[in-house]
C-alpha positions as CSV (number, residue, x, y, z in Angstrom):
1,M,0.0,0.0,0.0
2,L,2.8,2.4,0.8
3,R,4.5,1.6,-2.4
4,L,1.3,2.4,-4.4
5,R,1.0,5.8,-2.7
6,S,4.6,6.6,-3.4
7,L,4.1,5.6,-7.0
8,G,1.0,7.9,-7.3
9,R,2.9,10.9,-5.9
10,T,5.7,10.3,-8.4
11,V,3.2,10.1,-11.4
12,V,1.3,13.3,-10.3
13,G,4.6,15.2,-9.9
14,T,5.9,14.1,-13.3
15,V,2.6,15.2,-15.0
16,R,2.6,18.6,-13.3
17,G,6.1,19.3,-14.3
18,S,5.4,18.5,-17.9
19,L,2.4,20.7,-18.1
20,A,4.2,23.6,-16.5
21,R,7.1,23.4,-18.9
22,S,4.7,23.2,-21.9
23,F,2.7,26.2,-20.7
24,G,5.9,28.2,-20.2
25,A,7.0,27.4,-23.7
26,V,3.6,28.6,-25.2
27,V,3.8,31.9,-23.2
28,S,7.3,32.6,-24.3
29,V,6.3,32.1,-28.0
30,L,3.1,34.2,-27.8
31,R,4.5,37.1,-25.8
32,P,6.3,38.8,-28.7
33,V,3.1,38.4,-30.8
34,G,1.0,40.1,-28.2
35,V,3.4,43.0,-27.9
36,A,3.4,43.4,-31.6
37,L,-0.4,43.4,-31.9
38,A,-0.7,46.0,-29.1
39,A,1.9,48.2,-30.8
40,G,-0.1,47.9,-34.1
41,A,-3.4,48.7,-32.4
42,G,-1.9,51.8,-30.8
43,A,-0.5,53.0,-34.2
44,V,-3.9,52.4,-35.8
45,S,-5.6,54.3,-33.1
46,R,-3.2,57.3,-33.4
47,T,-3.6,57.3,-37.2
48,A,-7.5,57.1,-37.1
49,R,-8.0,59.6,-34.3
50,P,-7.8,62.7,-36.7
51,I,-10.4,61.1,-39.0
52,L,-12.8,59.8,-36.4
53,H,-13.0,63.1,-34.5
54,P,-14.9,65.1,-37.2
55,L,-17.1,62.1,-37.9
56,R,-18.1,62.0,-34.2
57,R,-19.0,65.7,-34.4
58,L,-21.1,65.0,-37.5
59,A,-22.8,62.0,-35.9
60,R,-24.1,64.0,-32.9
61,P,-26.8,65.9,-34.8
62,L,-27.7,62.8,-36.8
63,E,-28.1,60.9,-33.5
64,G,-30.5,63.6,-32.2
65,L,-32.5,63.6,-35.4
66,S,-32.8,59.8,-35.3
67,R,-34.1,60.0,-31.7
68,D,-36.7,62.6,-32.8
69,L,-37.8,60.4,-35.7
70,A,-38.0,57.4,-33.5
71,G,-40.2,59.4,-31.2
72,L,-42.5,60.4,-34.1
73,V,-43.1,56.8,-35.1
74,P,-45.5,55.9,-32.3
75,A,-47.4,59.2,-32.9
76,L,-47.8,58.5,-36.6
77,L,-48.9,54.9,-35.9
78,A,-51.5,56.2,-33.4
79,G,-52.8,58.8,-35.8
80,A,-53.1,56.3,-38.6
81,G,-55.0,54.0,-36.3
82,V,-57.4,56.8,-35.3
83,F,-58.0,57.7,-39.0
84,L,-58.8,54.1,-39.9
85,V,-61.2,53.8,-36.9
86,V,-63.0,57.0,-37.8
87,A,-63.2,56.0,-41.5
88,G,-64.6,52.7,-40.5
89,L,-67.3,54.3,-38.3
90,F,-68.3,56.7,-41.1
91,N,-68.7,53.7,-43.4
92,Y,-70.6,51.8,-40.8
93,F,-73.1,54.6,-40.1
94,S,-73.5,55.7,-43.7
95,P,-77.1,55.1,-45.0
96,A,-77.6,52.1,-47.2
97,V,-78.8,52.6,-50.8
98,E,-82.5,52.0,-51.1
99,S,-83.2,48.9,-53.2
100,N,-86.8,49.9,-54.1
101,P,-86.7,53.5,-55.5
102,S,-89.7,55.8,-55.1
103,P,-91.5,57.1,-58.2
104,T,-89.5,60.4,-57.8
105,D,-86.3,58.4,-58.0
106,V,-87.6,56.7,-61.2
107,V,-88.5,60.0,-62.8
108,A,-85.0,61.3,-62.2
109,S,-83.4,58.3,-63.8
110,D,-81.8,58.5,-67.3
111,S,-84.0,55.8,-68.7
112,P,-86.9,57.5,-70.6
113,A,-88.8,54.2,-70.7
114,A,-88.7,53.6,-67.0
115,Y,-91.3,56.3,-66.1
116,S,-93.6,58.4,-68.2
117,L,-96.4,60.9,-67.5
118,P,-99.9,59.5,-68.1
119,P,-101.5,60.9,-71.2
120,L,-104.6,63.1,-70.7
121,V,-107.5,61.4,-72.4
122,T,-109.7,63.6,-74.6
123,V,-113.2,62.1,-74.8
124,G,-115.8,63.5,-77.1
125,P,-115.6,66.4,-79.5
126,S,-116.5,69.0,-76.9
127,G,-113.7,68.0,-74.6
128,S,-116.0,68.5,-71.6
129,G,-114.3,65.8,-69.6
130,N,-117.4,63.5,-69.3
131,A,-115.4,60.4,-69.9
132,S,-117.3,57.3,-71.0
133,P,-115.2,54.2,-71.4
134,G,-115.2,52.7,-74.9
135,T,-116.7,55.6,-76.7
136,S,-115.8,55.9,-80.4
137,E,-114.8,59.5,-80.1
138,G,-112.0,58.9,-77.5
139,I,-109.4,56.6,-76.3
140,G,-110.5,53.3,-74.6
141,L,-109.8,53.3,-70.8
142,A,-109.0,50.5,-68.4
143,V,-110.8,49.9,-65.1
144,A,-108.9,50.1,-61.8
145,T,-108.2,46.6,-60.3
146,R,-105.9,47.2,-57.3
147,V,-104.8,50.0,-55.0
148,V,-101.5,49.9,-53.1
149,I,-100.0,52.4,-50.6
150,P,-96.5,50.9,-49.8
151,A,-95.7,53.3,-46.9
152,L,-98.9,52.3,-45.1
153,N,-98.9,48.6,-45.9
154,I,-102.2,48.9,-47.8
155,D,-102.7,46.5,-50.7
156,V,-106.4,45.9,-51.6
157,P,-108.2,44.6,-54.8
158,I,-110.7,46.9,-56.4
159,V,-114.1,45.6,-57.5
160,A,-117.4,47.0,-58.6
161,S,-119.9,47.5,-55.9
162,P,-122.8,44.9,-55.7
163,H,-126.1,45.9,-57.2
164,N,-128.2,48.0,-54.9
165,E,-125.5,47.9,-52.3
166,Q,-126.5,48.3,-48.7
167,Y,-123.1,47.9,-47.0
168,P,-119.6,47.9,-48.5
169,L,-117.9,44.5,-49.0
170,C,-115.0,43.4,-46.8
171,N,-111.3,42.8,-47.9
172,V,-111.7,44.9,-51.1
173,A,-112.0,48.5,-52.2
174,E,-114.9,49.6,-54.4
175,Y,-115.2,52.4,-57.0
176,L,-117.9,54.9,-56.8
177,S,-120.6,54.6,-59.5
178,L,-123.1,57.5,-59.8
179,G,-124.4,57.6,-63.3
180,K,-121.0,56.5,-64.5
181,D,-118.0,54.7,-63.0
182,Y,-115.3,56.7,-61.4
183,A,-112.7,54.0,-61.9
184,Y,-110.5,54.9,-64.9
185,P,-107.1,56.3,-64.1
186,G,-105.7,58.6,-66.8
187,A,-109.2,59.9,-67.7
188,P,-110.0,63.6,-67.2
189,Q,-112.1,62.9,-64.1
190,A,-111.6,61.6,-60.6
191,V,-111.0,58.0,-59.6
192,Y,-113.0,57.5,-56.4
193,L,-112.3,54.4,-54.3
194,Y,-113.8,53.6,-50.9
195,A,-113.3,50.8,-48.3
196,H,-113.9,50.1,-44.7
197,A,-111.5,51.4,-42.0
198,R,-110.5,47.8,-41.1
199,V,-107.3,45.8,-41.0
200,H,-106.3,44.7,-44.6
201,M,-108.4,47.5,-46.0
202,F,-108.1,51.3,-45.3
203,W,-107.5,51.1,-41.5
204,N,-104.1,52.7,-41.7
205,L,-105.5,55.7,-43.5
206,L,-107.7,56.4,-40.5
207,V,-105.0,55.7,-38.0
208,N,-102.5,58.1,-39.6
209,S,-105.1,60.8,-40.2
210,K,-105.5,61.2,-36.5
211,I,-101.8,62.1,-36.1
212,N,-101.3,65.8,-36.8
213,N,-104.2,65.7,-39.1
214,G,-102.5,63.2,-41.4
215,A,-99.5,65.5,-42.2
216,A,-97.2,62.6,-42.5
217,M,-99.2,61.1,-45.4
218,I,-98.7,64.2,-47.6
219,G,-96.2,63.1,-50.3
220,M,-96.8,59.4,-50.0
221,W,-97.4,57.7,-53.2
222,V,-100.3,55.5,-54.2
223,E,-100.3,52.9,-57.0
224,V,-103.5,52.1,-58.8
225,Y,-103.3,49.0,-61.2
226,T,-105.6,48.8,-64.2
227,D,-107.0,45.9,-66.2
228,D,-104.6,46.7,-69.1
229,N,-101.5,45.8,-67.0
230,Q,-100.6,49.4,-66.1
231,R,-99.7,51.0,-62.8
232,H,-100.8,54.6,-62.3
233,V,-98.8,56.3,-59.6
234,Y,-100.3,59.2,-57.6
235,E,-98.9,61.4,-54.8
236,I,-101.1,62.3,-51.8
237,S,-101.6,66.0,-51.7
238,Q,-104.5,66.5,-49.3
239,V,-106.1,64.9,-46.2
240,I,-109.7,65.9,-45.5
241,R,-111.2,64.8,-42.2
242,H,-114.7,64.8,-40.7
243,V,-116.6,65.1,-44.0
244,P,-120.3,65.0,-43.2
245,P,-122.2,62.0,-44.7
246,S,-124.5,64.1,-46.8
247,T,-125.5,63.7,-50.4
248,S,-122.9,66.3,-51.4
249,F,-119.9,64.4,-49.7
250,A,-118.3,63.7,-53.2
251,D,-119.3,66.8,-55.1
252,T,-115.8,68.2,-55.3
253,A,-114.4,64.9,-56.6
254,L,-117.2,64.4,-59.1
255,A,-116.7,67.9,-60.5
256,A,-113.0,67.2,-61.4
257,H,-112.0,67.5,-65.1
258,T,-108.4,66.3,-64.6
259,D,-107.0,62.9,-63.5
260,Q,-107.3,62.7,-59.7
261,L,-107.4,60.0,-57.1
262,W,-109.8,60.1,-54.2
263,L,-109.8,57.5,-51.3
264,Q,-112.6,57.4,-48.8
265,T,-113.1,55.5,-45.5
266,S,-115.4,55.9,-42.5
267,E,-114.3,57.6,-39.2
268,G,-116.8,55.6,-37.2
269,H,-118.7,52.3,-37.1
270,A,-122.0,53.3,-38.6
271,N,-122.9,54.4,-42.2
272,S,-123.9,57.7,-40.7
273,S,-120.4,58.5,-39.4
274,T,-118.2,61.2,-40.8
275,K,-115.8,60.3,-43.7
276,L,-112.1,60.6,-44.3
277,Q,-111.1,61.6,-47.8
278,I,-107.5,61.4,-49.3
279,V,-106.8,63.3,-52.5
280,A,-103.8,62.4,-54.7
281,T,-102.5,63.8,-58.0
282,P,-100.9,61.8,-60.8
283,I,-97.1,61.3,-61.2
284,G,-96.8,58.8,-64.0
285,V,-97.5,55.4,-65.3
286,L,-95.5,52.2,-65.2
287,A,-96.0,48.8,-66.8
288,A,-97.3,46.0,-64.6
289,S,-97.4,42.2,-64.9
290,Q,-100.6,40.3,-65.5
291,A,-100.5,38.8,-62.0
292,D,-99.9,42.2,-60.3
293,A,-102.7,43.9,-62.2
294,H,-105.2,41.1,-61.6
295,P,-105.4,40.2,-57.9
296,A,-107.4,37.2,-56.9
297,G,-109.5,38.7,-54.1
298,R,-113.1,39.6,-55.0
299,G,-114.3,40.6,-51.5
300,N,-117.0,39.1,-49.3
301,V,-120.0,40.2,-47.3
302,C,-118.8,41.5,-43.9
303,P,-119.7,39.3,-40.9
304,D,-121.2,42.2,-39.1
305,A,-123.0,43.6,-42.2
306,P,-126.8,44.4,-41.7
307,F,-129.3,41.8,-42.8
308,C,-130.9,42.3,-46.2
309,T,-134.4,43.7,-46.2
310,A,-135.1,42.9,-49.9
311,S,-134.0,40.2,-52.3
312,N,-132.3,42.5,-54.7
313,Q,-130.0,44.1,-52.2
314,G,-126.2,43.5,-52.1
315,G,-123.5,43.7,-49.5
316,C,-125.8,42.6,-46.7
317,R,-126.4,39.3,-44.9
318,R,-129.3,37.1,-45.9
């Protein structure tokens, strides 16, 4: 055991001595190289100092400018972000383009065939305005078949009143017939239509007439379809409330010698109640499809209509 320890000390001492001699030899070789490199670096530094000094003075303003530009970058980015957000909000809140243009929009269009003024019909050599459909002296006229007021959600077929009518039919509008039929849009006379103030009929006319005397209805447009597949467009110009139910209630309309549209409904539940009249003036005429100009509804006797007192009466319950 003592011999092994002695041998270990001898080996360790030998290895240490060899490493020390090798390291000393490396240091003695590298020392001149290090001295030379240090001397060269000093020479380069002394040579470059006159050149670097002006460059450092020039770099100071550029360094300040770069700091200023770097400070502007966040502000520019923030401004751009605000602009994009505001632009997006304007786009979001901008009104959408109306998909169904009003008659006024159609008139203003560049297409001459899209909308045209209805021709005035001259009937008879005297031009008195007493239109009579189908007369040889004038132009044939087409009867009204449907009335629509889009803004009030009114869409009602138009029919002739029953013979010896005692009570208006339900679910339709009827045209006035006093010696002649007031049912021909485009003629030099009034078109006079009446219906109950009930849902799916002229109820919304009555409701809106009670708000500021119907001021909001002025300017609304009314479409009257005719049997020859035409759509006559009128604009509401007057709301007349509380018309007494006398024999002269329609005198103004019957005296018209120009194309006009009159709509009538009751302001109460009985035939003796006052009437509401809506007056509209023509704007123009559009083509209509066969289906649109010929609605299926023909009306029916109202469930609360009075009972007939004679066999030849119409619009009453039997």
